[in-house]
C-alpha positions in Angstrom: 25.2 -4.3 -6.0 23.6 -6.2 -2.4 25.7 -9.1 -1.1 25.0 -10.9 1.2 26.5 -14.5 2.2 23.7 -14.9 5.0 21.5 -15.7 2.1 18.5 -14.0 4.0 16.6 -10.7 4.8 19.7 -9.8 7.3 20.8 -7.7 4.5 17.5 -5.9 3.7 16.4 -5.2 7.5 20.6 -3.9 8.7 20.2 -1.4 5.8 16.7 -0.1 6.2 15.5 -1.6 2.7 12.3 -3.6 4.0 9.7 -2.4 3.3 7.4 -4.7 5.1 5.7 -6.8 3.6 5.6 -9.7 5.0 6.7 -12.1 1.4 10.0 -13.5 3.6 7.9 -14.7 6.6 5.6 -16.5 4.0 8.2 -18.2 1.5 10.3 -19.2 4.7 10.3 -22.8 4.5 11.7 -23.9 8.0 9.7 -20.7 9.8 13.2 -19.0 10.3 11.2 -15.6 10.5 9.3 -14.1 12.7 7.5 -10.5 12.8 6.0 -8.7 15.4 2.7 -7.1 13.8 2.4 -4.3 16.5 5.7 -3.1 16.6 8.2 -1.2 14.6 10.7 -3.5 14.1 11.6 -4.9 10.6 11.1 -8.9 10.7 13.9 -11.2 12.3 16.3 -14.0 10.8 16.4 -16.9 13.3 19.8 -17.8 12.1 19.8 -21.4 14.3 16.8 -22.5 12.1 18.2 -20.8 9.3 19.1 -23.2 6.1 20.5 -21.0 4.0 18.0 -21.5 1.1 17.6 -17.6 -0.3 14.2 -17.8 -0.5 13.3 -14.7 1.4 16.4 -12.9 -0.6 15.5 -13.8 -4.0 11.3 -12.3 -3.0 11.9 -9.7 -0.8 10.7 -6.2 -3.5 12.6 -4.0 -0.9 16.0 -5.3 -2.3 14.7 -6.5 -6.1 12.6 -4.6 -7.1 11.5 -4.1 -11.0 14.0 -2.3 -13.1 11.6 -1.6 -15.7 9.4 0.9 -13.0 12.6 2.5 -12.5 11.7 4.7 -15.3 10.7 8.4 -15.8 8.8 8.3 -18.5 6.1 5.9 -17.6 4.1 7.0 -14.7 1.5 4.3 -14.4 2.2 1.4 -15.8 0.1 -1.1 -17.6 -3.9 0.1 -18.0 -6.3 -1.8 -19.9 -8.9 0.9 -19.0 -9.3 3.6 -16.6 -13.2 4.7 -14.6 -13.5 6.9 -12.0 -16.3 5.1 -9.6 -17.6 4.4 -6.6 -19.5 1.3 -4.7 -23.5 1.7 -4.5 -24.3 0.4 -1.9 -25.1 3.3 1.5 -24.8 1.8 4.0 -20.9 1.8 3.5 -20.4 5.3 2.9 -20.0 6.3 5.8 -16.7 3.7 6.7 -15.1 3.9 3.7 -12.6 6.0 3.0 -12.9 6.9 -0.6 -15.3 4.9 -2.8 -15.0 1.9 -1.1 -14.7 -0.1 -4.5 -12.2 -2.0 -2.8 -14.9 -3.2 0.0 -17.3 -3.9 -3.3 -15.2 -6.1 -5.1 -15.0 -8.1 -2.0 -18.1 -9.0 -0.6 -18.7 -9.6 -4.5 -16.2 -12.5 -4.2 -17.0 -14.1 -1.4 -21.1 -14.3 -2.2 -20.4 -15.5 -6.0 -18.3 -17.6 -4.4 -15.3 -16.6 -6.7 -12.7 -16.8 -4.2 -13.1 -18.8 -0.7 -11.6 -15.7 1.7 -9.6 -11.9 0.9 -6.6 -11.4 1.8 -6.7 -7.4 3.8 -4.9 -6.0 6.9 -7.3 -4.4 9.4 -6.8 -3.1 12.7 -6.0 -5.4 15.1 -8.8 -7.0 17.1 -6.5 -7.1 20.3 -5.0 -3.3 20.0 -7.1 -0.8 18.1 -3.7 1.5 17.7 -2.1 -1.9 15.9 -2.6 -3.8 12.6 -3.8 -7.5 12.0 -3.7 -9.4 8.9 -6.7 -11.8 8.1 -8.6 -13.3 5.3 -11.7 -12.3 5.3 -14.3 -15.5 4.7 -17.7 -13.1 4.5 -19.2 -9.5 4.1 -19.1 -8.8 8.2 -15.4 -9.5 8.1 -14.5 -7.3 4.9 -16.5 -4.0 6.2 -14.0 -4.9 9.5 -11.1 -3.8 7.4 -12.5 -1.6 5.2 -10.8 2.5 6.1 -6.8 3.2 5.7 -4.4 2.1 7.7 -1.5 4.5 8.0 0.9 2.3 9.6 2.7 -1.0 8.9 0.4 -4.3 7.8 3.1 -6.8 6.6 0.2 -7.8 4.4 1.7 -11.1 2.9 2.1 -12.7 6.7 -1.7 -13.5 5.7 -1.0 -16.1 2.2 0.1 -18.6 5.1 -3.7 -18.7 5.4 -3.9 -20.4 2.1 -5.8 -23.8 2.0 -4.5 -25.9 -0.8 -7.4 -26.3 -3.8 -8.8 -22.9 -2.8 -8.7 -19.9 -4.5 -8.7 -16.0 -2.6 -8.3 -12.6 -3.2 -5.6 -10.1 -2.1 -5.7 -6.3 -1.0 -2.2 -4.7 -0.5 -0.4 -2.3 -1.2 2.0 -2.1 -4.1 4.9 -3.4 -2.8 2.7 -6.2 -1.0 1.8 -7.1 -4.9 4.5 -7.3 -6.2 5.8 -9.7 -4.0 3.2 -11.5 -4.4 4.0 -12.3 -8.1 7.5 -12.8 -6.7 6.0 -15.0 -3.9 4.1 -17.0 -7.1 7.8 -17.4 -9.1 8.7 -19.6 -6.2 5.7 -21.1 -4.3 3.5 -23.1 -6.5 0.4 -23.9 -4.5 -0.1 -19.9 -4.6 -0.1 -19.8 -8.6 -3.3 -20.8 -9.3 -4.5 -20.0 -5.2 -4.7 -16.1 -5.6 -7.7 -15.4 -8.2 -7.3 -11.6 -8.1 -5.2 -8.7 -6.9 -6.4 -5.8 -5.6 -4.1 -2.7 -5.0 -4.3 0.2 -3.3 -2.9 3.5 -4.6 0.0 4.6 -1.6 3.0 7.1 -1.4 4.6 5.6 1.6 3.8 4.1 5.2 4.0 5.6 7.7 5.6 3.7 10.7 3.9 3.2 14.5 5.7 5.8 15.1 3.7 8.8 13.7 0.4 7.4 15.9 2.0 7.1 18.9 3.3 10.8 18.3 -0.6 11.7 17.4 -0.8 10.2 20.9 1.6 11.2 22.8 0.9 15.0 21.4 -2.8 15.3 22.6 -2.2 13.3 25.6 -3.9 11.0 24.8 -3.3 7.3 26.5 -3.2 3.7 24.6 -6.0 2.0 26.5 -7.9 4.7 26.2 -8.5 4.3 22.8 -11.6 1.8 21.5 -10.4 2.9 17.2 -8.3 4.7 15.0 -9.7 6.0 12.0 -7.6 7.7 10.0 -10.1 8.7 6.7 -13.6 9.5 7.1 -16.4 11.7 8.2 -17.1 12.0 4.6 -14.4 13.4 1.7 -10.9 13.0 2.3 -12.1 13.2 5.1 -10.8 14.2 9.1 -8.3 11.4 11.0 -10.6 10.0 14.2 -9.5 9.0 17.9 -12.5 7.4 19.0 -12.4 6.1 23.3 -14.0 3.6 24.8 -17.3 5.3 25.2 -17.5 5.8 22.0 -16.7 9.9 22.4 -14.1 11.7 20.0 -11.3 12.2 21.8 -9.5 13.8 18.5 -9.9 15.0 15.0 -8.7 17.1 13.0 -9.1 17.3 8.7 -6.9 14.3 7.2 -4.7 16.1 4.5 -4.1 18.3 7.9 -3.2 15.4 10.2 -1.1 13.5 7.4 1.4 16.8 6.7 1.7 17.1 10.7 1.7 13.8 11.3 1.7 11.5 8.9 4.4 12.8 6.7 7.9 11.2 8.0 8.8 8.4 5.3 10.9 5.5 5.7 14.1 5.2 3.8 13.4 2.8 1.4 9.6 4.5 0.7 11.7 7.5 -0.7 13.2 4.6 -3.1 9.8 3.7 -4.3 8.7 4.2 -7.7 5.3 2.5 -7.9 2.6 4.3 -6.2 -0.3 3.3 -8.1 0.0 -0.8 -7.2 1.3 -1.5 -11.4 1.7 -5.2 -10.5 -3.0 -5.8 -9.4 -4.8 -6.6 -11.7 -7.4 -3.5 -10.2 -5.6 -0.7 -8.4 -7.6 1.9 -6.8 -6.9 5.4 -5.4 -8.6 8.5 -4.4 -10.3 10.6 -7.5 -8.2 13.6 -5.9 -8.7 17.3 -8.5 -11.7 15.2 -9.9 -14.2 15.2 -7.7 -15.6 17.3 -5.2 -15.0 17.9 -1.1 -17.8 16.1 0.4 -17.9 16.4 4.5 -21.0 13.3 4.8 -20.8 11.6 1.6 -18.6 9.0 0.5 -15.6 10.1 -2.0 -15.3 8.3 -5.5 -12.3 6.0 -6.0 -9.7 6.2 -9.7 -9.9 3.1 -11.0 -7.5 1.3 -13.4 -8.2 -2.5 -15.3 -4.5 -3.4 -15.8 -5.0 -6.9 -17.0 -7.9 -8.5 -18.6 -9.0 -10.6 -15.7 -9.2 -7.3 -13.5 -11.4 -5.5 -16.8 -13.9 -9.0 -16.4 -14.3 -8.8 -13.0 -14.7 -4.7 -12.9 -17.5 -5.4 -15.3 -19.3 -8.0 -13.5 -19.1 -6.3 -10.2 -20.7 -3.4 -12.4 -22.8 -5.1 -14.1 -24.7 -6.3 -10.4 -25.0 -2.5 -9.8 -22.5 -2.8 -7.2 -20.8 -0.3 -8.0 -21.5 2.6 -10.8 -18.2 4.1 -12.8 -17.3 5.8 -15.5 -14.6 5.4 -18.2 -12.1 8.0 -17.6 -9.0 9.2 -20.3 -5.1 8.4 -18.9 -5.0 11.8 -19.1 -7.6 12.2 -16.2 -5.7 9.9 -14.3 -2.5 11.6 -14.8 -4.0 15.0 -13.8 -5.7 12.8 -10.6 -2.5 12.2 -9.1 -0.2 14.0 -10.5 0.7 14.9 -6.9 1.5 11.5 -6.0 3.2 10.7 -8.9 5.6 12.8 -8.6 7.0 11.1 -5.7 7.9 8.6 -8.7 10.3 11.3 -9.9 11.5 12.4 -6.5 12.4 8.7 -5.3 14.8 8.7 -8.8 16.1 11.3 -7.4 16.7 10.1 -4.6 17.7 6.3 -4.9 20.5 8.2 -7.5 21.3 10.1 -4.1 21.8 7.1 -2.0 23.7 5.5 -4.5 26.3 7.8 -4.5 27.1 8.2 -0.7 26.4 4.3 0.0 26.3 0.8 -1.4 23.4 -0.6 0.1 20.9 -0.2 -1.9 18.0 -1.8 -4.1 19.2 -3.6 -6.7 18.7 -1.3 -9.9 20.5 0.4 -12.5 21.3 3.3 -13.4 20.1 5.2 -16.1 21.0 9.1 -18.2 16.5 10.0 -17.2 17.4 9.1 -13.5 20.2 11.6 -13.5 18.0 14.3 -14.8 15.6 13.7 -12.3 18.7 13.9 -9.1 19.9 17.2 -10.7 16.2 18.5 -10.6 15.5 17.6 -7.5 18.5 19.2 -6.5 18.2 22.1 -7.9 14.1 22.2 -6.8 15.6 21.7 -3.1 17.9 24.5 -3.4 15.3 27.0 -4.6 13.2 25.9 -1.5 16.0 26.9 0.9 16.6 29.9 -0.2 12.1 30.6 -0.6 11.9 30.4 -4.2 9.6 28.8 -6.2 10.0 25.1 -6.5 10.7 23.5 -10.0 7.5 21.8 -11.1 7.3 19.4 -14.4 5.0 18.9 -17.5 
């Protein structure tokens, strides 16, 4: 059970339960919370300014996830329809991470005037190895946000840029989307302001230290870097570090670089079971296991339309020829994302383990199926340590 006499998110930051979504900053009515977007530090509460309203505490997804998600049976959440697809515009094929569907949806919404802006993260203009959040208002700004950002984004800080009477789209990780929905419960101005949400699949968010370590080990100084491309150059692509003269300072295949540099998982991410953005209108991920690798071409997206609003938007974008989509079965989604979805079972087991040894955990009630996941994960770990095979569930 989470107890917090201070009635703010210090319990999340002090116990490592912060997911770095930025929702606390967005809802604080007195500006008592500060966030350094260029640091691995958690949000900081100015206790002299804090009025103890508890708003930040209540919207924190790290402290209060949805109990319904913590089920071993439900793998991907609500699904209206599922598709595999890609953006048709060849001009974005060389710069997007996978299929470019998120970019196509965002530019479409701005082009037809459905939204005044799209809240999304990108590499910082002042420091290319760090991130910032913008409200993209045109196609050029959307294109500046393409590509994965394997580092903290605090996407919900962009909610501060929402203007009264205007509508927006929101692009974020699963925890960002859930945090946004929590914010809507307490901020009436957000209920109608955020018209569409697009979530991206996520295993975990590496800290900046992972990128910093890559640079250190490659003997690259931060001031030499003009751009870091975590995914690019085909699909699944390469991790690349570009110098200020356009030269490539580092290049490594994405999957190898992910294991070598980006695999370190923050504590709270280990307990996160929403890998597929279950609360978004539309969820997007890589079409692993069903799309072929391309050295110089765009990949494909797995697309899940979760709400009627999301489904209608997807059909409109497809009808104007901005994306090409093909309907697929849910079983195909499960097959495509089998490695990612195995993390949900591991997260359930890790949560049980953490609750057994610590009293600082998310507010989630333990159930029998969670203990089964714990025992299975424990058995797998023992086998792995003995050099045997890892038991895999169906």
